[in-house]
C-alpha positions in Angstrom: 37.9 58.1 -15.8 37.1 55.1 -17.5 39.4 52.5 -18.7 39.5 53.3 -22.4 40.4 57.4 -21.3 42.6 56.2 -18.8 44.9 54.3 -21.7 44.8 56.9 -24.1 46.1 59.5 -21.2 48.9 56.7 -20.0 49.7 56.2 -23.9 50.0 59.6 -24.5 52.4 60.3 -21.1 54.3 57.3 -22.6 55.0 58.8 -26.1 55.2 62.0 -24.8 58.2 61.0 -22.3 60.1 59.4 -24.5 59.9 62.2 -27.5 61.3 63.9 -24.7 64.3 61.8 -24.0 64.5 61.1 -27.8 65.2 64.7 -27.9 67.6 64.8 -26.1 69.5 62.0 -28.3 69.0 64.3 -31.6 66.5 61.7 -32.6 63.0 60.8 -32.7 60.9 58.5 -30.2 60.7 55.5 -33.0 64.4 56.0 -33.5 65.0 56.3 -29.8 63.0 53.0 -29.1 64.9 50.9 -32.3 68.4 52.3 -30.4 66.9 51.0 -27.0 65.9 47.1 -28.9 70.2 46.8 -30.3 71.4 48.2 -26.9 69.7 45.6 -25.0 69.4 42.8 -27.5 73.1 43.2 -28.7 74.4 42.8 -32.2 72.0 41.7 -34.4 71.0 42.2 -38.1 68.8 44.8 -39.7 66.0 41.9 -40.8 65.7 41.2 -37.1 65.6 44.7 -36.2 63.0 45.2 -38.8 60.8 42.3 -37.7 61.1 43.4 -34.2 59.7 47.0 -35.1 58.0 45.5 -38.1 59.1 47.6 -40.6 60.3 47.0 -44.3 63.4 46.7 -45.5 63.9 50.5 -46.6 62.5 52.0 -43.5 64.7 49.9 -41.5 68.0 50.8 -43.9 67.1 54.8 -43.4 66.5 54.3 -39.7 69.6 52.4 -39.4 71.3 55.2 -41.6 69.5 58.1 -38.9 71.4 56.1 -36.0 74.5 55.8 -37.3 75.1 59.4 -38.9 74.1 60.5 -35.2 76.7 58.1 -34.1 74.8 55.8 -32.3 75.0 52.9 -34.0 77.5 51.1 -36.3 77.6 48.4 -39.0 80.2 45.4 -38.3 80.4 42.4 -40.2 78.7 39.2 -38.9 82.0 37.0 -37.6 79.5 34.0 -37.8 78.6 34.7 -41.1 81.1 37.3 -43.3 78.1 37.7 -45.8 75.7 39.1 -43.1 75.8 42.6 -41.6 75.0 43.5 -37.9 74.0 46.4 -36.1 75.6 47.3 -33.0 75.3 50.0 -30.1 78.0 52.6 -30.2 77.7 54.3 -27.1 80.7 56.0 -26.9 79.0 59.3 -28.2 75.9 58.7 -26.2 74.9 61.9 -23.9 74.6 60.1 -20.3 70.8 60.0 -19.7 71.2 57.9 -16.5 70.1 60.8 -14.5 67.1 61.3 -16.6 66.2 57.4 -16.0 67.4 57.8 -12.2 64.9 60.5 -11.5 61.9 57.9 -13.4 63.1 55.4 -11.0 63.2 57.5 -7.8 59.8 58.7 -8.5 58.2 55.2 -9.8 59.7 53.6 -6.8 58.1 56.4 -4.3 54.8 55.9 -6.1 54.9 51.8 -5.9 55.4 52.3 -2.0 51.5 53.5 -1.9 50.7 50.2 -2.6 50.7 46.4 -0.8 52.0 43.1 -2.2 48.1 42.0 -3.1 48.0 45.4 -5.2 51.3 45.2 -6.7 50.0 41.8 -8.0 47.5 43.0 -9.1 49.5 46.1 -11.1 52.1 43.7 -13.0 49.3 41.2 -14.0 47.7 44.2 -15.9 50.9 45.9 -17.3 51.9 42.3 -18.4 49.0 41.6 -19.8 48.4 44.9 -21.5 52.2 44.5 -23.1 50.3 41.1 -24.5 47.7 43.2 -25.6 49.2 45.5 -27.5 51.9 43.4 -28.9 48.8 41.5 -30.8 47.2 44.3 -31.4 50.3 45.6 -33.0 50.9 42.4 -35.1 47.1 42.5 -36.5 47.6 46.1 -37.5 51.0 45.2 -39.1 49.8 42.4 -41.3 47.0 44.1 -42.7 49.4 46.7 -44.2 
């Protein structure tokens, strides 16, 4: 299999995995990824979330509305600027996905034992550089819209 074919297969597998996780949450994959950003980055203004996801104001409003209706986020007043609203994760009603990600972590750890230190360094370098290429291409595609 050539690089382009492998890349397509990997991309498809990752998207389908995250779509399956999102379905467990009653979301779509994009909303699930947005929830991950909100959870990891703490409360943030909708504009910052929009910039991270490269979405417009109306699209981010609809996304936050969906997450809020599902009980995964809430809007709170920014204590530093009461005119601004922050979006923060509300994990109180979220299903526990720990087992899903624990399984994935175990399987990935087992997979990694097949490689020596030099191979792991090359794999890590490849993944880091792939992420950079994908971010650059996403920015390029988003700017041309």
